[in-house]
C-alpha positions as CSV (number, residue, x, y, z in Angstrom):
1,M,-75.0,23.5,33.5
2,S,-74.4,23.5,30.1
3,L,-71.5,22.6,28.3
4,W,-70.6,25.9,26.8
5,N,-71.1,26.9,30.5
6,V,-68.5,24.7,31.5
7,T,-65.8,25.3,29.1
8,M,-66.4,28.2,30.1
9,S,-65.5,28.4,33.2
10,D,-63.0,25.8,33.0
11,E,-60.9,29.0,30.2
12,R,-61.5,31.1,33.2
13,E,-60.1,29.1,36.0
14,G,-56.8,28.9,33.7
15,D,-56.6,25.4,33.0
16,G,-56.1,26.0,29.1
17,D,-58.8,22.6,28.9
18,T,-61.2,23.9,26.0
19,S,-62.5,20.1,25.4
20,V,-65.9,19.7,24.1
21,V,-67.9,16.9,23.6
22,V,-68.6,15.7,20.6
23,E,-72.3,12.8,20.0
24,T,-71.2,10.2,17.8
25,R,-73.3,8.1,16.1
26,P,-72.0,4.5,15.0
27,K,-72.1,4.2,11.0
28,T,-74.6,2.1,10.1
29,K,-74.0,0.4,6.6
30,R,-77.2,0.4,4.0
31,P,-77.9,-3.4,3.5
32,P,-76.8,-5.1,-0.3
33,L,-79.6,-4.7,-3.2
34,Y,-80.5,-7.0,-5.5
35,K,-80.8,-6.9,-9.1
36,V,-84.3,-8.3,-10.8
37,L,-83.5,-10.1,-13.8
38,L,-85.9,-10.9,-16.3
39,L,-84.8,-13.7,-18.9
40,N,-86.3,-13.8,-22.7
41,D,-87.7,-17.6,-23.7
42,D,-89.0,-18.7,-26.8
43,Y,-93.0,-19.3,-25.9
44,T,-94.0,-16.8,-23.0
45,P,-96.5,-14.4,-25.5
46,M,-94.6,-10.2,-25.3
47,E,-97.7,-9.0,-24.1
48,F,-97.5,-11.5,-20.9
49,V,-94.0,-10.2,-19.7
50,V,-95.9,-6.7,-20.4
51,H,-98.6,-7.5,-17.9
52,V,-96.0,-9.3,-15.6
53,L,-94.1,-5.9,-15.6
54,E,-97.1,-3.7,-15.4
55,R,-98.5,-5.3,-12.7
56,F,-95.4,-6.2,-10.2
57,F,-93.0,-3.6,-11.0
58,G,-95.7,-0.9,-11.2
59,M,-94.1,0.2,-14.9
60,N,-96.6,2.4,-17.0
61,H,-97.0,0.1,-20.6
62,A,-94.6,2.6,-22.4
63,Q,-91.6,1.2,-19.5
64,A,-92.9,-1.9,-19.6
65,F,-93.2,-2.4,-23.8
66,E,-89.6,-1.0,-23.6
67,V,-88.0,-3.2,-20.7
68,M,-89.9,-6.3,-22.9
69,L,-88.7,-5.8,-25.9
70,T,-84.8,-5.4,-24.3
71,V,-85.6,-8.7,-22.6
72,H,-86.5,-10.1,-26.6
73,K,-83.5,-8.2,-28.3
74,K,-80.6,-9.3,-25.4
75,G,-82.2,-12.2,-23.9
76,I,-82.3,-10.4,-20.1
77,A,-82.9,-6.8,-18.9
78,V,-82.4,-5.7,-15.1
79,V,-86.7,-4.7,-14.3
80,G,-85.8,-4.2,-10.6
81,V,-83.3,-3.4,-7.7
82,F,-84.4,-4.2,-4.4
83,S,-83.9,-5.3,-0.5
84,H,-83.5,-8.6,-0.4
85,E,-86.7,-9.7,0.9
86,I,-88.6,-7.2,-2.1
87,A,-86.3,-9.0,-4.5
88,E,-87.1,-12.5,-3.3
89,T,-91.3,-11.5,-3.3
90,K,-91.0,-10.2,-6.9
91,V,-89.0,-13.2,-8.0
92,T,-91.5,-15.6,-6.2
93,Q,-94.2,-14.2,-7.6
94,V,-94.0,-13.9,-10.7
95,M,-92.1,-17.6,-11.1
96,D,-96.0,-18.1,-9.3
97,F,-97.7,-15.9,-11.5
98,A,-95.8,-17.6,-15.2
99,R,-96.4,-21.1,-14.1
100,R,-100.7,-20.8,-13.0
101,H,-100.3,-19.1,-16.8
102,Q,-98.1,-21.8,-18.1
103,H,-95.7,-19.9,-19.4
104,P,-91.7,-20.8,-18.8
105,L,-91.2,-17.2,-18.1
106,Q,-88.0,-16.9,-15.8
107,C,-87.3,-14.4,-13.2
108,T,-84.0,-14.3,-10.9
109,M,-82.0,-11.8,-8.9
110,E,-78.9,-11.3,-8.0
111,K,-76.2,-9.0,-5.7
112,E,-75.9,-5.8,-7.1
């Protein structure tokens, strides 16, 4: 018997109970996001930073150049916002890549 039929038959019987069953879902909390930050230094070439932004953060050349200039002028810039695992992976990839190319580029993450 459907819910509608039960409710209608209850009303017809005269007990006045017209309750409806509502299915509820538990509210799931979104996982926290993390900002990946690139820090300026006096030694890493600007072209290398642009390459990192294109390679690891999917930016086109113009976007990467603008972000690189922000890092250069302000000392730091947010280069992406990700889940913890992805942010951690990006930081590791950038740091490993910079070390392999003997650049002191620093990349960190912090909770948004």
